[in-house]
N, C-alpha and C positions, 0 to 999 in steps of 0.2 A: 125677204130674207130681212130683217129690221134694219132701222136706221145704223149707217156706219159707225163703229167707235170713233170717237174723237182722240187725239193722242198729242202730248206735248213734245216737241224736239227743240233743243238750242241751234241744229244745223239751219242754215239758212237754206231757205226753200224757193223752186222753181222746178218750171218744167223741163220733165227728161230727167231730174237728179234722182241717184240712187244712194240712198239714206241709212245709216244703219239703225237701229231701233237702241232705243235708250234701257236701259239698265229694269230688268224685270217687264217690261213690255211684252217681250215674246212668250213667258206665262202667262200674262194676263190674256193675249187674243190665243194663245193655242189652250192653254189648262180652263181657264176659267169662261171664257166665250167659247171656244171650239171653233173658230175660223181654221181660214186655211189659205194658202199661196193662191193668188190671183182675187182675194175677196177684199172690198174694197174698205180702206177708212179714210178718214178725214185728218190732217196733221197742221198746227199750227204753232210757231215760237215767238208769238208777242211783238214780232216786226214786219212779216210780210203777209200777214193777214193769214186766210185759210185755203186749203189746199185739196183736193180729192186725190186720193192715193191709191196703189194699192201693195197688197203683203206680194214682195217677188221671192223671200225666203223664211222659213218658219221651223226654227229649231226648238227643243225645248228649252236651251238657253240665249238663243239669240235670234232675230227677226232683222228683215230688211224692206226696204219700200223702194217703192219708183214713184215719182211726184209724177200726175199728168195734168192739171189743169186748177188754175186759183177759182176758189167758189166765194170768197169776200175779200175783198181788200181791207188793206189796215183801217182802222177808224179811231178817229179819236175819243180818248176815255178820260173822266175827270179824275183829277189829282187828288183822289182823297185820301187822307193819311192816319190811319188809326194807333193810337194809343192806348194800350190798355196795361194796366196793373197785372202781372202775374197772379195767375192762380191755378186750382189744381189740375192736375191733366186733362181730366175727361170736357172740363169746362172750356180749357183751351183749344182743345180739337176741335171741339163745337163751335168757339167762336173763328177760329182760323178757316172752317168750310163755310160759314154764315159770311165773312166779311170777304171773301173772294165773292160768293155768290150777290153780295152786295155792292159789289164794285170797287173794292179798296184797292188802293194802286200799293199799299205800304201797310206792315203788320209790324209796330214797333211793342214789343213788352218791355214793359218797367217796372221799375223796383220802388215802391213806398213804404212808410215808415209802418203802414199795416200788413205789407206783403206777407204771405205766408209761405206761398211757395218760395224754395232758394233756387232752383235753377228752372231753366225753361231748355228743351228739345226744340231748336230751331229748326234741325234737320228734319224731323217728325212732322212739324207744322208745317213746313214745305212742301214736305209729300202730299200732305192733304189738300193745301191750297190748290197744288198742279190737278190734283185728281179732281176737287171741285171746278177749276177751272174747264176743265175736260166735258164735266157734265152739265154742266149749267151753259155754255155757248158763247162763254167770254173769248176772247186773243187774245188777253196777257191773261200773265199771272200776278199776284199781288209780290213783292221784296219782303222777305223775311227778317228784320233787323236782327242783329244782335240784340240779346236782353242789358241794359243801361239803367243805372240809379234815374230817376225822373227829373232830378234836378239838374245832372248831365245831360241829357237829352234837351230840355229846356234853354239852357246855356248855348246849344251847339244848333237851337233852332232859328231857321230863316226868319228874321222879324215881320219877312214882308207876307207872310203866311200866316193868315188870320188861324187860331187855335182854339175850340171851344170844348170847356170843359165840362162835363157833369158834375152838379153840387149835386148831391144826395139831400142833403139838406133844407132844400127846397127855397133855401133865401136868395135865389139868383130870379132873374126874370126869364120867362118861359123862351124857350130856343126859339119858336118862331119869331116869337119880338124882336128876338137878338139879330137873326137872318136878315129880318126886314130891318133893321134898324142900320146895321151895316152893309146893306146890298152884297151878301155873302155869294162869292162866285168861285168855284176852285182854282186855284189850290188851296185846301183847308185841311185843318186837322181836327179831329173828334179825342177827346181824351177821358177813359172812364179810369175810375179807381178801383180800388181793392173792395172784397168784401164789407171790411169794417169801415169803410171810407176813407177818405184824405182827414189825415189829422189839421187843426185848425192852422197851426203853422206853415202846412203845405199849401192850403186857400188862401192863406195870406200873400205867400209867396206867388200863386198865381197869378191873384189878382193886380202883386204889383208890375206885371210884365205887360207892357203895352200892346203884346200882339194876343193876348190871353182872354177871353170872354168866357166868366162860368156862367151857365145856365142851367134851369130847371126843366126836368123832364114830366110833367106833373104831377098832381098830390100825394102819387103813392111812393113808396120805397121800392127801387127793382134790385134782382142782384146782376151783378157785374155782369154775366154774359146778356141778361136781358137787357140792361141800358145799354152795349153793344150794338145791340141790332135794332133797338129803337131809335136810337139816335141815328144811326148810319141811315135807316129808311127815311127818316123826318129830313135828314139831311138831301139825302137822293132826288126827295119828293119834292123838295123847298129849293134846293141850288144844286143840285148834282144831274146826272143824265137822264132820269124818268120827267124832269119837264120838258125833253124834248128840244132844247135849246145846245146843250153841247155838242 
């Protein structure tokens, strides 16, 4: 049989616990994966590590599990917070998936002056992030914050947490130089603007805030979703858990 599916539950995990499946998991196991009672699964909840379990009951609309033993204990993950201007739905869906795979702890959609999308379906993005966490093997699911105006998020930002903002005009120092200069370590944030870029007034506001550093991501103009992935990957390599020191 193939590798047991990984499923996220909110309930506490421990040996011998009998737990009900979350909505949709019965259909996924029975109809999509063709699993049956007695088949193995792996469960995680973001707090108790990863546990081996078996399907104890399975019907079309509900399922239950019996937890057997812990496979991996909970482990520290870098507190990397993604702030991203709301863009079109397909691109936001892709961002939620890739940011989860790249270890983001928080995904915060923001509205800027050039934001085109008028709303963000955070429930949909949360479901995508949960599925991505199940697939990629991480032990937590990133938190999806309610969308808010950029200035409001900045006003409420913890000034002890550095925030790096992508400067699409490339008038700022390279990201790697800034990371080395400030000795960046988690927690920190990564901010990506809209497709049309930040307005000058928004960049001025960012640069006035002592916790913000604007950075360049090379000589080319990147799409917003590309900048999200490029920045998160670079930050993980330079100061996150890709370094092996977290």
